[in-house]
C-alpha positions in Angstrom: -20.1 4.1 -10.8 -21.6 6.9 -12.8 -20.1 10.3 -12.6 -23.3 11.6 -11.0 -23.1 9.2 -8.1 -21.4 10.5 -5.0 -18.4 8.6 -3.7 -16.3 8.8 -0.7 -13.3 9.7 -2.9 -15.1 12.8 -4.1 -15.3 14.2 -0.5 -12.1 16.2 0.2 -12.4 15.8 4.0 -12.6 12.0 3.7 -9.8 11.9 1.2 -7.6 14.0 3.5 -8.4 11.7 6.4 -7.6 8.6 4.3 -4.2 10.0 3.4 -3.6 10.8 7.1 -4.4 7.3 8.1 -2.2 5.9 5.4 0.8 7.9 6.8 0.0 6.6 10.3 -0.3 3.0 9.1 2.9 3.3 7.1 4.8 4.6 10.2 3.3 1.8 12.4 4.3 -0.8 9.8 7.8 0.6 9.6 8.1 0.3 13.4 6.8 -3.3 13.4 9.1 -4.3 10.6 12.1 -2.8 12.2 11.4 -4.5 15.5 10.9 -7.8 13.8 14.2 -7.5 12.0 16.0 -6.4 15.2 16.7 -2.9 13.8 16.2 0.5 15.3 12.7 2.0 14.9 14.0 4.7 12.6 15.9 2.3 10.3 15.7 3.7 6.7 15.3 0.2 5.2 12.3 -0.5 7.5 10.7 2.8 6.5 11.4 2.0 2.8 9.9 -1.4 3.1 6.8 -0.1 4.8 6.3 2.7 2.2 6.7 0.2 -0.6 4.3 -2.2 0.9 1.7 0.5 1.6 2.1 1.8 -1.9 1.6 -1.7 -3.2 -1.6 -2.2 -1.2 -3.1 1.2 -2.2 -2.3 0.6 -5.9 -3.6 -3.0 -5.8 -6.9 -1.8 -4.2 -7.2 0.9 -6.8 -6.8 -1.6 -9.6 -9.2 -4.0 -8.1 -11.8 -1.2 -7.6 -11.3 -0.1 -11.3 -11.8 -3.7 -12.5 -14.9 -4.1 -10.3 -16.4 -0.9 -11.7 -15.9 -2.2 -15.2 -17.6 -5.4 -14.2 -14.3 -7.4 -14.5 -12.8 -9.7 -12.0 -11.2 -7.6 -9.2 -9.1 -10.4 -7.5 -6.8 -11.0 -10.5 -6.2 -7.3 -10.9 -5.4 -7.0 -7.2 -3.1 -10.0 -7.1 -1.2 -8.9 -10.2 -0.2 -5.6 -8.6 0.5 -7.3 -5.2 2.9 -9.8 -7.0 4.7 -7.0 -8.8 4.9 -4.9 -5.6 6.3 -7.7 -3.5 8.9 -8.5 -6.2 9.9 -4.8 -6.1 10.3 -5.0 -2.3 12.4 -8.1 -2.6 14.7 -6.4 -5.1 14.9 -3.1 -3.3 15.7 -4.7 0.1 18.0 -7.5 -1.1 21.0 -7.8 1.3 19.2 -6.1 4.2 17.8 -7.5 7.4 14.3 -7.4 5.8 14.7 -10.1 3.1 
């Protein structure tokens, strides 16, 4: 997109709401992961896993969007970040109930 074109990201109110939703989704994901692993809802490993997974998704989306805007293929950009993020989650949570 050209710098003169308005985007949702340029709107502070929408950006703030997106950040708020990201926090809510991360908390919900942490609760679901903890429940699936038979752990307490406030389990720190569940919160870590949820945060890492959400950061992976947000970063992968950003990379895919950047590739798309450059008229490159967004799917390989997205998948490369997802693979890296998932590998990081596997390493960080090795030996816990989440891997």
